[in-house]
C-alpha positions in Angstrom: 0.1 -0.1 0.0 1.2 3.5 -0.9 1.9 6.1 1.8 -0.4 9.2 1.8 1.2 12.1 0.0 1.6 15.2 2.2 2.6 18.8 1.1 3.0 22.2 2.7 2.6 25.6 0.9 3.8 29.0 2.0 1.8 31.9 0.7 1.9 35.5 2.3 3.0 34.9 5.8 6.0 35.0 8.1 6.8 31.2 7.9 6.2 30.9 11.6 3.7 28.0 11.0 6.4 26.1 9.0 8.8 26.9 12.0 6.2 25.3 14.3 6.0 22.3 12.1 9.7 21.8 12.4 9.4 22.0 16.2 7.7 18.6 16.0 11.2 17.5 16.3 11.4 13.6 16.4 7.7 13.4 15.9 8.4 14.3 12.3 10.0 10.9 11.8 6.8 9.3 13.0 4.8 11.4 10.6 7.1 10.7 7.5 7.4 7.0 8.3 3.6 6.9 7.6 3.5 9.6 4.8 5.6 10.8 2.1 6.5 14.6 1.9 6.0 15.6 -1.7 6.3 19.3 -1.7 7.2 22.0 0.9 9.4 25.1 1.1 11.4 23.1 3.7 12.7 20.8 0.9 13.8 21.2 -2.7 10.9 20.0 -4.7 10.3 22.6 -7.5 6.8 21.6 -8.8 3.6 20.9 -6.8 2.6 17.4 -7.9 -0.7 15.8 -8.7 -2.7 13.7 -6.3 -1.6 15.2 -3.0 -3.6 13.8 -0.1 -3.1 16.4 2.6 -1.7 19.9 2.2 -1.1 22.5 5.0 -1.4 26.0 3.5 0.4 28.8 5.4 -0.3 32.4 4.7 -3.0 34.7 3.1 -3.7 35.0 -0.6 -2.2 38.5 -1.2 -0.7 38.5 -4.7 -1.4 37.1 -8.2 1.2 34.5 -7.6 -0.6 33.4 -4.5 -3.9 33.3 -6.2 -2.5 31.1 -9.0 -0.7 28.8 -6.6 -3.8 28.2 -4.3 -6.1 27.5 -7.1 -3.7 24.9 -8.4 -3.0 23.5 -5.1 -6.7 23.0 -4.5 -7.2 21.2 -7.8 -4.5 18.8 -7.0 -5.2 18.2 -3.3 -7.8 16.0 -1.5 -7.6 17.5 2.0 -6.5 21.2 2.2 -5.8 22.7 5.6 -5.7 26.4 6.3 -2.7 26.4 8.4 -2.4 29.3 11.0 -4.2 32.5 11.5 -3.0 34.2 8.2 -4.6 31.4 6.2 -7.7 31.3 8.4 -8.3 35.1 8.7 -5.6 36.8 6.6 -4.3 38.1 10.0 -1.1 40.3 9.5 -1.1 40.3 5.7 -4.7 41.7 6.0 -3.6 44.7 7.9 -2.8 46.3 4.5 -6.3 46.1 3.3 -7.5 49.5 4.7 -4.4 51.2 3.3 -4.9 50.1 -0.4 -2.2 48.8 -2.7 -1.0 52.0 -4.3 -0.6 54.0 -1.0 1.2 50.9 0.4 3.6 50.6 -2.4 4.2 54.3 -2.5 5.1 54.4 1.2 7.3 51.3 0.9 9.2 52.0 -2.3 9.1 55.8 -2.8 8.4 57.8 0.3 10.8 55.6 2.6 13.5 54.7 0.1 16.9 56.4 0.5 18.3 55.0 -2.7 16.8 54.1 -6.1 13.1 55.3 -5.2 10.9 53.4 -7.7 8.1 50.9 -7.7 9.2 47.3 -8.4 8.5 46.1 -11.9 10.1 42.6 -11.7 10.5 40.0 -9.0 7.8 41.3 -6.6 4.5 39.7 -7.5 1.7 42.0 -8.3 -0.6 42.5 -5.2 -4.2 41.9 -5.2 -6.5 44.6 -4.2 -6.9 42.8 -0.8 -5.2 40.1 1.2 -7.7 37.2 1.6 -8.1 34.2 3.8 -7.6 31.0 1.9 -11.3 30.0 2.3 -12.3 33.1 0.5 -10.7 31.8 -2.6 -10.8 28.1 -2.6 -12.7 25.4 -0.4 -10.9 24.6 2.7 -11.5 21.3 4.5 -9.8 21.8 7.9 -9.1 25.2 9.8 -6.1 25.1 12.1 -5.8 28.4 13.8 -3.0 29.8 15.8 -0.1 32.3 15.4 1.5 29.8 15.0 -0.4 26.6 15.8 1.6 24.6 18.4 3.7 21.7 17.4 1.5 19.5 19.6 -1.7 20.7 17.7 0.0 20.1 14.4 1.0 16.6 15.3 -2.5 15.7 16.6 -4.0 17.1 13.4 -1.5 15.0 11.1 -1.7 11.9 13.4 -5.5 12.1 13.1 -5.6 12.5 9.3 -2.9 9.7 8.7 -4.9 7.4 11.0 -8.0 7.9 9.2 -9.7 9.9 12.0 -11.5 13.3 11.6 -9.3 15.8 13.1 -10.3 17.3 16.5 -9.2 21.0 16.5 -11.8 22.1 18.9 -9.3 23.3 21.2 -7.3 25.4 18.8 -7.4 29.1 19.4 -6.5 32.1 17.5 -3.3 33.8 18.3 -1.7 31.0 20.0 
């Protein structure tokens, strides 16, 4: 029997959720004895594969690049998890929403620049009008709040999913 295929994705966030995932320490060995990690910013896979069983998505959908990626991830994933407060509510990335894209870019790249004041035209992805939580763009199967979620909570979620149980995240709280 083949192992479940697990992935993680990082959109607009601080990577704190992925750092909490690493905090599983030796429990990662348990998880990946039972599942194959097929994509993650923590490893060197370049392309998001087809037929992913479980994907933890960290961060808000804030750019055209994020929008393209989350739609592709959803199409290729059976169980999609909004991983952390930014994915669940847009949290810190959403703080830019009342400001607007152009004033934000002007303040960041023109008004506060001491050298070469200009708006980026390459490399920086084009921002969407607002940062949105993942469920405002695609269907989410499980919500795992926390900033970041604790390693214990992440382990329990993955253990439940890999054991064929419905995850119990009732004790999860925003902000911790």
